[in-house]
N, CA, C and O atoms as a GROMACS GRO file, in nm:
protein
  376
    1MET      N    1   4.884  -2.960  -6.841
    1MET     CA    2   4.936  -2.864  -6.936
    1MET      C    3   4.882  -2.727  -6.897
    1MET      O    4   4.764  -2.712  -6.867
    2ALA      N    5   4.968  -2.627  -6.898
    2ALA     CA    6   4.929  -2.491  -6.861
    2ALA      C    7   4.846  -2.428  -6.971
    2ALA      O    8   4.854  -2.468  -7.087
    3ASP      N    9   4.765  -2.328  -6.935
    3ASP     CA   10   4.687  -2.256  -7.033
    3ASP      C   11   4.777  -2.197  -7.139
    3ASP      O   12   4.885  -2.147  -7.108
    4GLY      N   13   4.733  -2.202  -7.266
    4GLY     CA   14   4.809  -2.142  -7.374
    4GLY      C   15   4.927  -2.225  -7.422
    4GLY      O   16   5.004  -2.178  -7.505
    5GLU      N   17   4.943  -2.346  -7.372
    5GLU     CA   18   5.056  -2.429  -7.415
    5GLU      C   19   5.006  -2.556  -7.482
    5GLU      O   20   4.902  -2.610  -7.448
    6ARG      N   21   5.084  -2.599  -7.577
    6ARG     CA   22   5.062  -2.729  -7.638
    6ARG      C   23   5.175  -2.818  -7.590
    6ARG      O   24   5.271  -2.769  -7.529
    7GLU      N   25   5.164  -2.946  -7.616
    7GLU     CA   26   5.270  -3.037  -7.572
    7GLU      C   27   5.405  -2.993  -7.629
    7GLU      O   28   5.421  -2.983  -7.750
    8GLY      N   29   5.500  -2.966  -7.540
    8GLY     CA   30   5.635  -2.936  -7.582
    8GLY      C   31   5.656  -2.798  -7.641
    8GLY      O   32   5.767  -2.765  -7.683
    9GLN      N   33   5.550  -2.714  -7.646
    9GLN     CA   34   5.566  -2.581  -7.702
    9GLN      C   35   5.530  -2.477  -7.597
    9GLN      O   36   5.431  -2.492  -7.526
   10PRO      N   37   5.610  -2.371  -7.586
   10PRO     CA   38   5.575  -2.264  -7.494
   10PRO      C   39   5.453  -2.188  -7.546
   10PRO      O   40   5.420  -2.196  -7.664
   11ALA      N   41   5.388  -2.114  -7.457
   11ALA     CA   42   5.267  -2.040  -7.492
   11ALA      C   43   5.292  -1.943  -7.606
   11ALA      O   44   5.205  -1.928  -7.693
   12ALA      N   45   5.407  -1.877  -7.610
   12ALA     CA   46   5.435  -1.779  -7.715
   12ALA      C   47   5.434  -1.845  -7.853
   12ALA      O   48   5.384  -1.785  -7.949
   13ALA      N   49   5.488  -1.966  -7.864
   13ALA     CA   50   5.489  -2.036  -7.993
   13ALA      C   51   5.348  -2.071  -8.036
   13ALA      O   52   5.314  -2.057  -8.154
   14SER      N   53   5.264  -2.116  -7.944
   14SER     CA   54   5.128  -2.150  -7.981
   14SER      C   55   5.047  -2.026  -8.015
   14SER      O   56   4.958  -2.032  -8.099
   15ASP      N   57   5.078  -1.911  -7.950
   15ASP     CA   58   5.012  -1.785  -7.984
   15ASP      C   59   5.048  -1.746  -8.127
   15ASP      O   60   4.961  -1.704  -8.204
   16GLU      N   61   5.175  -1.759  -8.162
   16GLU     CA   62   5.217  -1.727  -8.299
   16GLU      C   63   5.151  -1.820  -8.399
   16GLU      O   64   5.110  -1.777  -8.507
   17ASP      N   65   5.140  -1.947  -8.365
   17ASP     CA   66   5.073  -2.044  -8.453
   17ASP      C   67   4.928  -2.004  -8.475
   17ASP      O   68   4.876  -2.013  -8.586
   18ALA      N   69   4.861  -1.961  -8.369
   18ALA     CA   70   4.721  -1.920  -8.379
   18ALA      C   71   4.707  -1.798  -8.469
   18ALA      O   72   4.613  -1.790  -8.549
   19LEU      N   73   4.799  -1.703  -8.457
   19LEU     CA   74   4.795  -1.583  -8.541
   19LEU      C   75   4.818  -1.619  -8.688
   19LEU      O   76   4.750  -1.567  -8.776
   20LEU      N   77   4.914  -1.708  -8.713
   20LEU     CA   78   4.940  -1.750  -8.851
   20LEU      C   79   4.822  -1.828  -8.908
   20LEU      O   80   4.791  -1.815  -9.027
   21GLU      N   81   4.757  -1.907  -8.826
   21GLU     CA   82   4.639  -1.981  -8.872
   21GLU      C   83   4.527  -1.885  -8.909
   21GLU      O   84   4.459  -1.906  -9.010
   22LEU      N   85   4.506  -1.781  -8.829
   22LEU     CA   86   4.404  -1.680  -8.861
   22LEU      C   87   4.442  -1.607  -8.990
   22LEU      O   88   4.355  -1.580  -9.073
   23LEU      N   89   4.568  -1.575  -9.006
   23LEU     CA   90   4.614  -1.510  -9.129
   23LEU      C   91   4.588  -1.600  -9.250
   23LEU      O   92   4.549  -1.551  -9.356
   24ARG      N   93   4.610  -1.729  -9.236
   24ARG     CA   94   4.582  -1.824  -9.345
   24ARG      C   95   4.432  -1.829  -9.376
   24ARG      O   96   4.392  -1.837  -9.492
   25ARG      N   97   4.350  -1.824  -9.271
   25ARG     CA   98   4.204  -1.820  -9.292
   25ARG      C   99   4.165  -1.696  -9.371
   25ARG      O  100   4.082  -1.702  -9.462
   26MET      N  101   4.225  -1.584  -9.336
   26MET     CA  102   4.196  -1.459  -9.406
   26MET      C  103   4.237  -1.467  -9.553
   26MET      O  104   4.171  -1.412  -9.640
   27GLU      N  105   4.347  -1.537  -9.578
   27GLU     CA  106   4.397  -1.549  -9.715
   27GLU      C  107   4.292  -1.615  -9.805
   27GLU      O  108   4.285  -1.585  -9.924
   28ARG      N  109   4.213  -1.704  -9.749
   28ARG     CA  110   4.111  -1.776  -9.825
   28ARG      C  111   3.974  -1.710  -9.818
   28ARG      O  112   3.880  -1.757  -9.881
   29ALA      N  113   3.961  -1.601  -9.742
   29ALA     CA  114   3.831  -1.538  -9.717
   29ALA      C  115   3.806  -1.420  -9.810
   29ALA      O  116   3.897  -1.371  -9.878
   30ASN      N  117   3.682  -1.376  -9.812
   30ASN     CA  118   3.646  -1.253  -9.882
   30ASN      C  119   3.665  -1.136  -9.788
   30ASN      O  120   3.642  -1.147  -9.668
   31PHE      N  121   3.705  -1.023  -9.843
   31PHE     CA  122   3.724  -0.903  -9.763
   31PHE      C  123   3.608  -0.807  -9.786
   31PHE      O  124   3.552  -0.806  -9.896
   32PRO      N  125   3.572  -0.728  -9.689
   32PRO     CA  126   3.634  -0.718  -9.557
   32PRO      C  127   3.604  -0.841  -9.472
   32PRO      O  128   3.497  -0.900  -9.481
   33PHE      N  129   3.702  -0.878  -9.391
   33PHE     CA  130   3.696  -0.993  -9.301
   33PHE      C  131   3.658  -0.938  -9.164
   33PHE      O  132   3.730  -0.856  -9.108
   34ARG      N  133   3.544  -0.983  -9.108
   34ARG     CA  134   3.496  -0.931  -8.981
   34ARG      C  135   3.491  -1.042  -8.876
   34ARG      O  136   3.452  -1.155  -8.904
   35VAL      N  137   3.530  -1.007  -8.754
   35VAL     CA  138   3.516  -1.097  -8.640
   35VAL      C  139   3.466  -1.018  -8.520
   35VAL      O  140   3.498  -0.900  -8.505
   36ALA      N  141   3.387  -1.084  -8.436
   36ALA     CA  142   3.334  -1.019  -8.316
   36ALA      C  143   3.362  -1.100  -8.190
   36ALA      O  144   3.338  -1.051  -8.079
   37THR      N  145   3.413  -1.222  -8.204
   37THR     CA  146   3.447  -1.304  -8.088
   37THR      C  147   3.568  -1.240  -8.018
   37THR      O  148   3.668  -1.211  -8.083
   38PRO      N  149   3.559  -1.218  -7.886
   38PRO     CA  150   3.669  -1.149  -7.816
   38PRO      C  151   3.808  -1.206  -7.842
   38PRO      O  152   3.902  -1.129  -7.860
   39GLY      N  153   3.822  -1.337  -7.845
   39GLY     CA  154   3.952  -1.396  -7.870
   39GLY      C  155   4.004  -1.366  -8.010
   39GLY      O  156   4.123  -1.338  -8.028
   40LEU      N  157   3.916  -1.371  -8.109
   40LEU     CA  158   3.956  -1.342  -8.247
   40LEU      C  159   3.984  -1.193  -8.265
   40LEU      O  160   4.074  -1.155  -8.340
   41VAL      N  161   3.907  -1.108  -8.198
   41VAL     CA  162   3.933  -0.964  -8.203
   41VAL      C  163   4.073  -0.936  -8.149
   41VAL      O  164   4.146  -0.856  -8.207
   42ALA      N  165   4.110  -1.001  -8.040
   42ALA     CA  166   4.244  -0.983  -7.982
   42ALA      C  167   4.352  -1.030  -8.079
   42ALA      O  168   4.458  -0.968  -8.089
   43GLN      N  169   4.326  -1.139  -8.150
   43GLN     CA  170   4.424  -1.188  -8.247
   43GLN      C  171   4.438  -1.090  -8.363
   43GLN      O  172   4.549  -1.064  -8.410
   44VAL      N  173   4.325  -1.035  -8.411
   44VAL     CA  174   4.331  -0.937  -8.519
   44VAL      C  175   4.406  -0.812  -8.472
   44VAL      O  176   4.484  -0.754  -8.548
   45GLU      N  177   4.384  -0.771  -8.346
   45GLU     CA  178   4.459  -0.657  -8.291
   45GLU      C  179   4.610  -0.683  -8.297
   45GLU      O  180   4.687  -0.594  -8.331
   46ALA      N  181   4.650  -0.805  -8.263
   46ALA     CA  182   4.792  -0.841  -8.268
   46ALA      C  183   4.845  -0.837  -8.411
   46ALA      O  184   4.956  -0.790  -8.435
   47LEU      N  185   4.766  -0.886  -8.506
   47LEU     CA  186   4.807  -0.882  -8.647
   47LEU      C  187   4.816  -0.738  -8.697
   47LEU      O  188   4.906  -0.704  -8.775
   48LEU      N  189   4.724  -0.652  -8.652
   48LEU     CA  190   4.730  -0.510  -8.688
   48LEU      C  191   4.856  -0.445  -8.633
   48LEU      O  192   4.925  -0.372  -8.705
   49ARG      N  193   4.887  -0.472  -8.505
   49ARG     CA  194   5.007  -0.415  -8.443
   49ARG      C  195   5.134  -0.461  -8.513
   49ARG      O  196   5.230  -0.385  -8.525
   50ALA      N  197   5.134  -0.585  -8.561
   50ALA     CA  198   5.251  -0.640  -8.629
   50ALA      C  199   5.262  -0.591  -8.773
   50ALA      O  200   5.364  -0.614  -8.838
   51GLY      N  201   5.159  -0.525  -8.822
   51GLY     CA  202   5.161  -0.474  -8.959
   51GLY      C  203   5.132  -0.580  -9.064
   51GLY      O  204   5.161  -0.560  -9.182
   52LEU      N  205   5.076  -0.693  -9.022
   52LEU     CA  206   5.049  -0.802  -9.115
   52LEU      C  207   4.915  -0.786  -9.188
   52LEU      O  208   4.895  -0.846  -9.293
   53VAL      N  209   4.825  -0.706  -9.131
   53VAL     CA  210   4.695  -0.679  -9.193
   53VAL      C  211   4.665  -0.530  -9.181
   53VAL      O  212   4.727  -0.459  -9.102
   54GLU      N  213   4.568  -0.485  -9.261
   54GLU     CA  214   4.521  -0.347  -9.254
   54GLU      C  215   4.372  -0.351  -9.222
   54GLU      O  216   4.297  -0.428  -9.282
   55GLY      N  217   4.331  -0.269  -9.130
   55GLY     CA  218   4.191  -0.265  -9.090
   55GLY      C  219   4.176  -0.183  -8.964
   55GLY      O  220   4.249  -0.087  -8.942
   56GLY      N  221   4.079  -0.221  -8.882
   56GLY     CA  222   4.056  -0.146  -8.760
   56GLY      C  223   3.970  -0.221  -8.662
   56GLY      O  224   3.912  -0.325  -8.694
   57ILE      N  225   3.961  -0.165  -8.542
   57ILE     CA  226   3.880  -0.220  -8.434
   57ILE      C  227   3.775  -0.115  -8.399
   57ILE      O  228   3.807   0.004  -8.389
   58GLY      N  229   3.653  -0.157  -8.382
   58GLY     CA  230   3.547  -0.064  -8.347
   58GLY      C  231   3.442  -0.130  -8.261
   58GLY      O  232   3.463  -0.239  -8.209
   59CYS      N  233   3.330  -0.063  -8.246
   59CYS     CA  234   3.219  -0.115  -8.167
   59CYS      C  235   3.109  -0.163  -8.260
   59CYS      O  236   3.078  -0.098  -8.360
   60SER      N  237   3.052  -0.276  -8.227
   60SER     CA  238   2.942  -0.331  -8.304
   60SER      C  239   2.817  -0.246  -8.282
   60SER      O  240   2.786  -0.212  -8.168
   61PRO      N  241   2.746  -0.210  -8.388
   61PRO     CA  242   2.623  -0.133  -8.371
   61PRO      C  243   2.510  -0.216  -8.309
   61PRO      O  244   2.411  -0.162  -8.261
   62VAL      N  245   2.526  -0.348  -8.312
   62VAL     CA  246   2.422  -0.437  -8.260
   62VAL      C  247   2.426  -0.447  -8.108
   62VAL      O  248   2.324  -0.428  -8.042
   63ASP      N  249   2.544  -0.476  -8.053
   63ASP     CA  250   2.552  -0.500  -7.909
   63ASP      C  251   2.660  -0.418  -7.839
   63ASP      O  252   2.687  -0.440  -7.721
   64ALA      N  253   2.721  -0.325  -7.909
   64ALA     CA  254   2.826  -0.239  -7.855
   64ALA      C  255   2.952  -0.315  -7.813
   64ALA      O  256   3.037  -0.259  -7.743
   65GLY      N  257   2.965  -0.440  -7.855
   65GLY     CA  258   3.088  -0.515  -7.830
   65GLY      C  259   3.194  -0.478  -7.931
   65GLY      O  260   3.166  -0.411  -8.030
   66LYS      N  261   3.315  -0.522  -7.906
   66LYS     CA  262   3.425  -0.495  -7.999
   66LYS      C  263   3.409  -0.578  -8.126
   66LYS      O  264   3.366  -0.693  -8.121
   67ILE      N  265   3.445  -0.518  -8.237
   67ILE     CA  266   3.446  -0.588  -8.365
   67ILE      C  267   3.573  -0.549  -8.439
   67ILE      O  268   3.617  -0.434  -8.434
   68ALA      N  269   3.632  -0.646  -8.507
   68ALA     CA  270   3.753  -0.620  -8.586
   68ALA      C  271   3.718  -0.638  -8.733
   68ALA      O  272   3.652  -0.734  -8.771
   69VAL      N  273   3.764  -0.544  -8.814
   69VAL     CA  274   3.742  -0.551  -8.958
   69VAL      C  275   3.878  -0.541  -9.026
   69VAL      O  276   3.952  -0.445  -9.004
   70VAL      N  277   3.909  -0.640  -9.107
   70VAL     CA  278   4.034  -0.641  -9.183
   70VAL      C  279   4.000  -0.612  -9.328
   70VAL      O  280   3.920  -0.683  -9.389
   71ARG      N  281   4.061  -0.507  -9.382
   71ARG     CA  282   4.037  -0.469  -9.522
   71ARG      C  283   4.121  -0.552  -9.617
   71ARG      O  284   4.077  -0.587  -9.727
   72ARG      N  285   4.244  -0.583  -9.573
   72ARG     CA  286   4.332  -0.663  -9.658
   72ARG      C  287   4.452  -0.712  -9.579
   72ARG      O  288   4.482  -0.661  -9.471
   73ILE      N  289   4.520  -0.812  -9.634
   73ILE     CA  290   4.647  -0.858  -9.579
   73ILE      C  291   4.754  -0.768  -9.640
   73ILE      O  292   4.758  -0.749  -9.761
   74SER      N  293   4.839  -0.713  -9.557
   74SER     CA  294   4.943  -0.621  -9.603
   74SER      C  295   5.051  -0.696  -9.681
   74SER      O  296   5.058  -0.819  -9.674
   75PRO      N  297   5.134  -0.623  -9.755
   75PRO     CA  298   5.246  -0.688  -9.823
   75PRO      C  299   5.336  -0.765  -9.725
   75PRO      O  300   5.387  -0.872  -9.758
   76LEU      N  301   5.355  -0.710  -9.605
   76LEU     CA  302   5.433  -0.780  -9.503
   76LEU      C  303   5.365  -0.911  -9.463
   76LEU      O  304   5.431  -1.013  -9.444
   77GLY      N  305   5.232  -0.908  -9.450
   77GLY     CA  306   5.157  -1.028  -9.417
   77GLY      C  307   5.166  -1.133  -9.527
   77GLY      O  308   5.180  -1.252  -9.500
   78ARG      N  309   5.158  -1.086  -9.652
   78ARG     CA  310   5.172  -1.179  -9.766
   78ARG      C  311   5.311  -1.243  -9.768
   78ARG      O  312   5.326  -1.361  -9.797
   79ALA      N  313   5.412  -1.163  -9.736
   79ALA     CA  314   5.549  -1.216  -9.730
   79ALA      C  315   5.561  -1.320  -9.620
   79ALA      O  316   5.626  -1.423  -9.638
   80ARG      N  317   5.499  -1.294  -9.505
   80ARG     CA  318   5.503  -1.389  -9.392
   80ARG      C  319   5.436  -1.520  -9.430
   80ARG      O  320   5.486  -1.627  -9.396
   81LEU      N  321   5.323  -1.512  -9.500
   81LEU     CA  322   5.254  -1.633  -9.546
   81LEU      C  323   5.343  -1.710  -9.644
   81LEU      O  324   5.352  -1.833  -9.636
   82ALA      N  325   5.406  -1.640  -9.735
   82ALA     CA  326   5.494  -1.705  -9.833
   82ALA      C  327   5.612  -1.772  -9.762
   82ALA      O  328   5.652  -1.882  -9.799
   83LEU      N  329   5.666  -1.706  -9.662
   83LEU     CA  330   5.778  -1.762  -9.587
   83LEU      C  331   5.738  -1.892  -9.517
   83LEU      O  332   5.815  -1.988  -9.517
   84THR      N  333   5.618  -1.896  -9.458
   84THR     CA  334   5.575  -2.018  -9.390
   84THR      C  335   5.550  -2.129  -9.490
   84THR      O  336   5.576  -2.246  -9.462
   85ARG      N  337   5.498  -2.094  -9.609
   85ARG     CA  338   5.478  -2.198  -9.712
   85ARG      C  339   5.613  -2.253  -9.758
   85ARG      O  340   5.629  -2.374  -9.773
   86ASP      N  341   5.710  -2.162  -9.782
   86ASP     CA  342   5.843  -2.205  -9.825
   86ASP      C  343   5.911  -2.291  -9.719
   86ASP      O  344   5.977  -2.389  -9.752
   87SER      N  345   5.895  -2.255  -9.591
   87SER     CA  346   5.954  -2.333  -9.482
   87SER      C  347   5.894  -2.471  -9.476
   87SER      O  348   5.965  -2.570  -9.457
   88ALA      N  349   5.761  -2.480  -9.492
   88ALA     CA  350   5.694  -2.610  -9.489
   88ALA      C  351   5.737  -2.694  -9.608
   88ALA      O  352   5.760  -2.815  -9.596
   89ARG      N  353   5.747  -2.632  -9.724
   89ARG     CA  354   5.789  -2.704  -9.843
   89ARG      C  355   5.929  -2.759  -9.827
   89ARG      O  356   5.955  -2.874  -9.863
   90GLY      N  357   6.020  -2.678  -9.772
   90GLY     CA  358   6.157  -2.723  -9.750
   90GLY      C  359   6.165  -2.837  -9.651
   90GLY      O  360   6.246  -2.928  -9.669
   91ALA      N  361   6.083  -2.835  -9.548
   91ALA     CA  362   6.082  -2.942  -9.448
   91ALA      C  363   6.034  -3.072  -9.510
   91ALA      O  364   6.080  -3.179  -9.472
   92LEU      N  365   5.940  -3.063  -9.604
   92LEU     CA  366   5.887  -3.184  -9.666
   92LEU      C  367   5.983  -3.242  -9.769
   92LEU      O  368   5.979  -3.362  -9.797
   93GLU      N  369   6.068  -3.159  -9.827
   93GLU     CA  370   6.158  -3.205  -9.933
   93GLU      C  371   6.281  -3.279  -9.883
   93GLU      O  372   6.337  -3.361  -9.955
   94TRP      N  373   6.324  -3.251  -9.761
   94TRP     CA  374   6.450  -3.314  -9.720
   94TRP      C  375   6.421  -3.453  -9.682
   94TRP      O  376   6.513  -3.527  -9.644
   0.00000   0.00000   0.00000
């Protein structure tokens, strides 16, 4: 299996799944939501670019590495979460 792929799914689909999973984690978290792991910082950057969250990227005062801080999930992000819940609910009902 190639990097970034799951069985039967292209890398782009698994990337989107990872972003939605992080958004779901944020939904259950206290704000501000902070991450310093390079992979998670990159995911937060993608969510920021997509307008799904509000926050910023900066440098950690401890080690000068990148840190991402999310202040809140945007209305667009909340709508995306609701859409995925509705899609899952519909799939389970048929």
